[in-house]
N, C-alpha and C positions, 0 to 999 in steps of 0.2 A: 673145594670147600665142599666142606660135609653138607649131606642132605639127609633128611629126615623125613619120616614119614606127614604126609601131607594132612598140616590142621584142618580141623574140618568145620572153622570162622573164617580164619582169612588164608586159607588154598594157599598157605607159600609153605616150603617145606627148606627154610633155614634155621628153624630155633628149633631143637629138641621137643620132643612130646613129655607131657608131665603128669603127675594122677592127682585131678580135677578132681573136688568135692562137689558133685550136683548141687549139697546142698551144704552153706556153707557153714566154717566151724561158729563164726556168729550166729548162727539158727541153732544150734547143738547146744549152745551155753542159755539160750533161752528155758529148756529146760532142765529146772532145781537138781529132779533125780537121773539118773541113767537111764536111756528113753528107749522104746521102742520102737522101732518104723516098720511099716510094712509099705511095698512098690507091686503094683499090677500092673502089667501092661498088656494087652491086647492089638494081634497082630495078624490077619485074614483068619486062619480059623487056628488059627493059637495061642496059648494066653501063660505068661508069666506070674508068679508072685514070688517074690523075695520077700522074707523078712529079717529086720536084726534086730540085737538085741544089745543093749547095755552101750547104742552107739547112732547116727546116725546112717552110716556107711553109704551106698552108693557113691563107685566113682568110676570116671572115662579116663580113659588114657588117648582119647583121640587130641584134644588139646595141647595148642606148644606150648614150652614156656612163657612167650612174649603177649600172649592174649590173656596165659591164666595171670601174670604180673601185672598185666599194664590195663586195659579195657573193664577187664573182668571185673578183676579187685576194685579197682575206682567204683564199679557198680555197687557190688556189695558193701564196699564203705559209705557210700549213696545210698541206700537200699535200708540201711540199718537202721537209723533214727525214724526213719518214716514207717518202715512194717515193725517194731519192737512194743512200740502201744497196742497195735492191733492183734497182736500176737497172741500179750496180756491182757488182750479183752476190754481197755478202756478206751472211752467213748474217743474219738478224733475228728476232727474235721480237717480234710483234705484237700488243698488249692491242689489247682491243675498242676501246678508242677509236679507236686506229690505224686498225684496220679500217671502223673509220665516219667518216674521214676520206677514207681509201681509194672506199670506195664513194659515196660524196658528191663526188668528183672524177670517178670516172670515170662516173656517170647526169650531171653537167654535161657532160662531155667526147662520152658515146654525145648525147645532146642537140643538143650541136653541131655534132657529123659529121650525125647526122637529118637535120637545118634542110638542107644541101647536097639531099636525094635529092625527086625531082619531085614524090611523093606521099610525104612526112614520117610517120614511125608516131608518135611521142609529140605528143599531142595542147595544146592553150593550156595548160586548166588543168592536165594533168600537168609544165607548163615552169612553170607559176606554183609548183606546189609545191613543184617543184624548190628553188629561190630559198630557200623555209626549210626546207630538208634531206630533204622527203619524197620517196620511191622511189615509182612509181607500182606498183600491183599487180600479184602470179606477176611477180616482177622478179629474178633470180638473175645474181651475180657471183662472180665466182672469178680466184684470182693460180696463176701458172706459170709456169717457167723457162725462158731457152732459153739453150745452151751450143752456138752453132754458127757459120756462116762467116760470120755478117749482124750480127753485132753492132756493129757500127758504122751501120745504118739504123735510122730507124725505118718501119716497118710499121703497114697501116691495113686490116681486111676487114671491111667491113659488109655489110650485107644489109636489105632492106626485105619481111619474107614479107605474102603476102596469099591472100584467102580463093580461091574455085574462079578457076582460069585462065582458062576458056571459058562466062563466065556468058551468060545468054540478054542478047538487044537488050533486054527490058525491065527486067536485072538487071543494065545496068553501072557503078552503082554499086557494087556487091559487088566487084568486079575494083577498084577503086579505093579500097576500106576496107584498110589495115593491119594484117592478123593478128597479127601480130609482127616482132620485129626482132634481129637480132645485130652486134653490135662486136667486135671482137679487135685487140689496140693490140701493137704489139713494141716497146719502148723498150731497146735493148741485150738485159740479160737478165730483163726483167719481160717477163712476158705478162699484161694483163691482157685479161680477157672479162668481158661482159654478154649478157644474152638476156631481153626480155621477152615477155611475151604478150598479147592481149586475152583478158578476162577474157567468156565466153558459157555457157550451157549445161553444154556438154563436156567447155570447164576455169571454173568454180567460183573465186571470188576466195579465194586464201588455198591454192592449190593446193601439192604439191610438186612438185618437177625429182627424177625418180628417173634416178641413172650408173650407166655399165656397167662391169663390175670391173675394167677394162681402165683406166678414167681416175682408177681409186680412191687411185692413187698421183700423179698427174702434176699435179692440180691441187686445191688449195685453196679452198672454198665462204666466202666473207666476206658479212657481218658474224655473227661466233659471240658469243656471252658467254664466252667462256676465251681465252684467249693462242695462238696460233697460231705455229711452226716455218716460216719462207722458208729457202730454197728446200723444195719437195715431194719425196720421196726421188725420184720419176722428174727427171729434166730434158729436154728436147725439142732434137732436132736439127734442123733447117730440114724435114725430112719431116715430124718428128712438129709441129713449129707451125702447118703450112700446114691441118695432117690436125686439127690439133685448132679452128684456125680455122673450118674446115666440118662441123666434127663435130653445129651444127644444121640442116641441109640440108633436113630434110624434121620438122624440130621433134617429133621421132618420140619423141624420149624424156621428153617435158613427162606428166606422169601425175595 
């Protein structure tokens, strides 16, 4: 039997790799004009910034054809009718089921972006769990709204956080073990954010996340077991979005 490179999601090697758009074609079609997208990723002491013009871009070849055409395609089909009104700025009531769809899409997209990092945060077993719709422990997601000058662009801000940045020579692995991950995506009016932190003695599984009061009216925590109204009372301009994207700079709000 022919074997291929192991898929980062199903962890199998019996289906050939494909070029998978991290942001699907239906998202590109939300923009009436050819769009520009920007991606910024920070991993350890390095950062990468990519820009594309007249297309969304960002393609990974680490996903197999079976995953690409199977559960991932079904998830994109489910996400499109739920997310499209938000992307275009329409006031929307999100049911718990709607929120779960967005959460699954965001986790999948975060894992896709994460595999571009030199030292990815999500582990193989966590990516396998994502296929079944599960999310890693100590992972939180938020929605916000943007009404600024750059609604014609797609932007992503990702960062992998590590432990002690100055390990001893006998403890170099400590530097390479990711301890946290945050990704913020802006698609026209819709801002989505995910933050995940590795469980430890300091942060046991099931910890809660505490938010400064100034963010209470600016973002919606999903999924919850009740309807929520989007957009939240406070919407972002350009500076507000950049502050939102960088608010996990020290992961200090995790308690």
